C-alpha positions in Angstrom: -7.2 24.7 -15.8 -5.2 21.9 -14.8 -5.4 21.1 -11.0 -1.6 21.2 -9.1 -0.6 19.0 -6.3 0.7 21.5 -3.1 2.3 18.2 -2.6 -0.3 15.6 -4.1 -0.1 13.6 -1.5 0.3 15.9 1.0 -3.0 17.5 0.6 -5.5 14.9 0.1 -4.3 13.2 3.1 -4.7 16.8 5.2 -7.8 17.5 3.4 -9.3 14.4 4.9 -7.3 14.7 8.3 -6.3 12.0 10.7 -8.9 10.3 12.3 -9.7 12.1 15.8 -12.6 14.2 17.5 -12.0 16.6 20.9 -15.0 14.5 22.0 -13.4 11.1 23.6 -14.8 8.4 21.4 -16.8 5.2 22.8 -15.3 2.8 20.6 -11.7 2.5 18.9 -11.1 1.4 15.8 -7.7 0.4 14.6 -6.8 0.9 11.2 -2.9 -0.6 9.5 -1.7 0.6 6.5 2.2 0.3 4.9 1.3 3.3 2.5 3.1 6.6 3.9 1.3 9.1 5.4 0.8 11.2 2.2 0.3 8.1 0.5 -3.0 6.9 -1.6 -4.2 4.5 1.1 -4.0 7.0 3.8 -6.1 9.2 1.7 -8.6 6.2 1.5 -8.7 5.5 5.0 -9.0 8.9 5.9 -12.0 9.2 4.2 -13.3 6.5 5.8 -12.3 7.6 8.9 -14.2 10.8 8.7 -17.1 9.4 7.4 -17.6 7.1 10.3 -16.8 10.2 13.3 -19.6 11.8 11.2 -22.1 9.0 10.9 -21.9 8.3 14.4 -21.5 11.4 15.8 -17.7 11.6 17.1 -18.9 8.0 19.0 -16.5 5.8 16.7 -12.7 6.6 16.1 -10.8 4.9 13.3 -7.2 5.2 14.4 -4.6 5.2 11.5 -1.5 3.8 11.4 0.9 4.3 8.2 4.2 3.5 7.1 3.9 -0.3 8.1 4.0 0.6 11.7 2.5 -2.1 12.6 3.8 -4.5 10.0 3.7 -5.5 6.9 0.6 -6.5 5.0 1.2 -10.2 5.6 1.4 -9.7 9.1 -1.6 -7.4 9.1 -3.3 -10.1 7.8 -2.4 -12.0 10.7 -3.1 -9.3 13.2 -6.9 -9.3 11.6 -7.3 -12.4 12.7 -6.0 -12.3 16.3 -7.9 -9.0 16.4 -5.1 -6.6 17.4 -6.1 -4.4 14.5 -9.3 -4.1 13.3 -9.0 -2.6 10.0 -6.1 -2.9 7.2 -5.0 -2.3 3.7 -4.3 -5.3 1.6 -3.2 -5.4 -2.0 -1.2 -8.3 -3.7 -0.8 -10.3 0.1 -4.7 -11.1 -0.6 -3.6 -14.2 -2.3 -2.4 -15.4 1.4 -6.0 -16.2 1.8 -7.5 -16.9 -1.6 -4.5 -17.7 -3.6 -7.3 -17.4 -6.6 -7.5 -13.8 -6.3 -4.1 -13.5 -8.2 -6.2 -12.7 -11.1 -6.6 -9.4 -10.2 -3.0 -8.9 -10.9 -3.0 -10.6 -14.2 -0.7 -8.3 -16.6 -3.3 -5.9 -18.9 -6.5 -7.2 -17.1 -8.2 -3.7 -16.6 -8.4 -1.2 -19.2 -9.1 2.0 -18.1 -10.2 3.1 -14.3 -13.8 3.2 -15.8 -13.1 -0.5 -16.8 -12.4 -1.1 -12.8 -15.1 0.8 -11.3 -17.7 -1.0 -13.3 -16.2 -4.5 -12.6 -15.6 -3.8 -8.9 -19.2 -1.9 -8.5 -21.0 -4.5 -9.7 -21.8 -8.2 -9.5 -17.9 -9.4 -9.9 -16.8 -7.1 -7.0 -19.7 -8.6 -5.1 -19.0 -11.8 -6.0 -15.0 -11.0 -4.6 -16.7 -9.8 -1.7 -18.8 -12.9 -1.0 -15.3 -15.4 -2.0 -13.3 -13.7 1.2 -16.4 -13.5 3.7 -16.5 -17.1 3.1 -13.0 -17.3 4.3 -13.9 -14.9 7.6 -13.0 -11.7 6.0 -15.3 -8.6 5.5 -14.4 -6.0 2.5 -15.8 -3.0 3.6 -14.6 -1.7 0.4 -12.2 -1.6 -2.1 -9.7 1.3 -3.2 -7.3 1.7 -5.9 -3.7 1.0 -5.5 -3.4 2.1 -9.2 -2.0 1.5 -12.6 2.0 0.1 -11.9 4.6 1.8 -14.1 8.2 0.9 -14.4 11.2 3.2 -12.8 15.0 2.1 -13.4 18.3 4.0 -13.6 19.8 2.2 -16.4 17.6 3.2 -19.6 14.3 4.0 -21.0 11.6 0.7 -21.3 10.3 0.6 -24.3 9.6 -2.7 -24.9 10.3 -6.1 -22.8 13.3 -6.4 -24.3 14.1 -3.4 -23.0 14.3 -5.2 -18.9 16.7 -7.8 -20.3 19.3 -8.7 -17.6 17.8 -5.6 -15.1 17.5 -6.5 -11.4 13.7 -5.4 -10.7 12.2 -5.5 -7.0 8.4 -6.7 -7.4 6.0 -7.1 -4.1 6.4 -10.8 -2.3 4.6 -12.2 -5.4 5.8 -15.1 -7.5 3.1 -14.0 -10.2 4.7 -10.5 -10.1 8.4 -12.5 -9.9 7.6 -14.7 -12.9 6.4 -11.6 -15.4 9.0 -9.4 -15.1 11.4 -12.6 -15.5 9.6 -13.6 -18.9 9.8 -10.2 -19.6 13.7 -11.1 -19.6 14.3 -8.9 -15.9 16.0 -10.5 -13.0 13.7 -9.7 -10.6 13.0 -10.5 -6.8 10.6 -9.6 -4.5 11.3 -7.3 -1.3 9.9 -5.8 1.2 8.8 -2.0 0.7 10.4 -0.4 3.5 13.5 -1.7 2.4 13.2 -0.7 -1.5 14.6 3.1 -1.7 17.3 2.3 0.1 17.9 -0.9 -1.8 17.3 1.6 -5.4 19.3 4.1 -3.9 22.4 1.7 -2.9 22.1 -0.1 -6.4 21.3 -3.3 -5.0 18.5 -3.1 -7.5 18.0 -1.4 -10.7 14.4 -0.2 -10.7 11.1 -1.3 -9.5 7.6 -1.0 -10.3 4.9 0.9 -8.5 1.6 3.6 -9.2 2.8 7.4 -9.5 1.4 8.0 -6.1 4.5 5.5 -4.4 6.8 7.2 -7.1 6.0 10.7 -5.2 5.2 9.4 -1.7 8.2 7.6 -1.7 10.7 9.8 -3.4 11.9 7.4 -5.9 12.5 10.3 -8.2 15.8 10.9 -5.9 17.0 7.7 -6.7 16.0 6.3 -10.3 16.7 7.9 -13.5 13.8 6.5 -16.3 10.4 6.3 -15.8 8.1 4.3 -18.3 4.6 4.5 -18.3 3.8 0.7 -18.9 0.1 0.1 -16.8 1.1 -3.4 -16.9 -1.2 -4.2 -13.4 -4.0 -2.4 -12.4 -3.6 -3.3 -8.0 -6.9 -3.5 -6.7 -7.2 -2.4 -2.6 -8.9 -4.3 -0.2 -10.2 -2.4 3.0 -10.3 -5.6 5.3 -11.6 -6.6 8.5 -11.7 -10.2 10.2 -15.7 -11.4 9.6 -16.1 -11.9 13.1 -15.1 -8.7 14.7 -17.4 -7.1 11.8 -20.4 -8.8 13.1 -19.4 -7.5 16.6 -20.5 -4.0 15.9 -24.0 -2.2 16.0 -25.7 -2.4 12.7 -25.1 1.5 12.9 -21.5 0.6 12.7 -21.6 -1.5 10.4 -23.3 0.3 7.8 -21.3 3.6 8.5 -17.9 1.4 7.8 -19.7 -0.1 4.8 -21.0 3.8 3.9 -17.2 5.0 4.5 -15.4 1.7 1.9 -17.0 4.0 -0.6 -15.6 7.2 0.2 -12.5 5.2 0.4 -12.5 4.3 -2.9 -13.8 7.6 -4.3 -10.8 9.5 -2.4 -8.3 6.7 -3.7 -9.7 7.2 -7.6 -9.9 10.7 -7.1 -6.1 10.8 -5.7 -5.2 8.5 -8.1 -6.1 10.8 -11.0 -4.2 13.8 -9.5 -1.0 12.0 -9.4 -1.5 10.7 -13.4 -2.0 14.4 -14.0 1.0 16.0 -11.7 3.8 13.5 -10.6 4.9 13.1 -14.0 5.8 16.9 -14.0 7.1 16.8 -10.6 9.3 13.7 -11.6 10.4 15.4 -14.8 11.4 18.9 -12.7 13.8 16.3 -10.4 15.7 15.4 -13.8 13.6 12.2 -14.6 13.6 11.3 -18.1 9.7 10.0 -18.7 8.7 7.8 -21.6 5.4 6.0 -23.2 6.0 2.0 -23.9 4.9 0.1 -26.9 1.8 -1.2 -25.4 1.1 -4.0 -28.0 4.5 -5.8 -27.6 4.1 -5.9 -23.7 0.4 -6.8 -24.1 1.6 -9.8 -26.5 4.8 -10.4 -24.7 1.6 -10.6 -21.8 -0.7 -13.0 -23.7 1.4 -16.7 -23.0 1.3 -15.4 -18.9 -2.5 -15.3 -19.0 -2.6 -18.9 -19.5 0.5 -19.7 -17.3 -0.8 -18.1 -14.0 -4.5 -19.3 -13.9 -3.7 -22.9 -15.1 -3.6 -24.2 -11.5 -6.3 -22.2 -10.3 -9.8 -22.9 -10.3 -12.6 -23.0 -13.0 -14.6 -20.5 -11.4 -11.3 -18.2 -11.2 -10.7 -18.7 -14.6 -14.2 -17.8 -15.7 -13.9 -14.8 -13.4 -10.8 -13.6 -15.9 -13.2 -13.9 -18.8 -16.0 -12.2 -17.4 -13.7 -9.1 -16.6 -11.7 -9.0 -19.4 -14.9 -9.2 -21.5 -16.5 -6.7 -19.0 -18.1 -3.2 -20.5 
């Protein structure tokens, strides 16, 4: 029987609970996300917080701050550097630390969730963690940002040509802007907290995000069409300052690393539930949903791989090949 979402996002977030205990913790770690309280990032952080509390006998509390209340992802990275926060959920802006990690956002690099799990859980995932550790950051875990899809209020998108002239909002990513412009759109970045209003006032015709965000941010209220392109899988990083991580006891470090795996599992479950239920939700709210011509999108994306990697290191280009060929 297909599982329903009482709301998908509320149910998952509440089931993990917000970190906290009736007993005062000896150590508080502050974790920030731009995601909404009902969103996938909070599902992951809540799983992390719950495990850390249990593993340390409630002596460590991971206190969660959602909806960008402590700033956007770039400012969260800066806050990790100054140790004003301890943990942050970082997605596309990971390239501000290591530009080569832009390879993870190449269109149609990841085939499906099994491919993602195999890549991130193996030697390649270890290499990604090592790259960031060498630059002063500890990846305590990955999490699912999700496969991204296109919404807009003008027309269904079946081929890249259907994007012609549409004003599409993207994250702060030169690569993502160039990708949609290559498809024919008029793309530009905008901070996520401003997106709903920009869609509502028709400053933008559309946007691209995982299904979980379509529900969490209620984009179905201001968009008419959902096109299931799956053009990019967003890899999320649960990030800490390496020096801050090393300041912690072995017990707390181990609890955080175990909790990072719990966070990955929780977000994958969350994303799978979204695949089942968000489409039903948006259709009930009047959105028209369509599949895209994947062959057409993949063909249009092939030249972008060379363009986006031409100025990257040989190591990054090799990593692209390893990921693409990974079983």
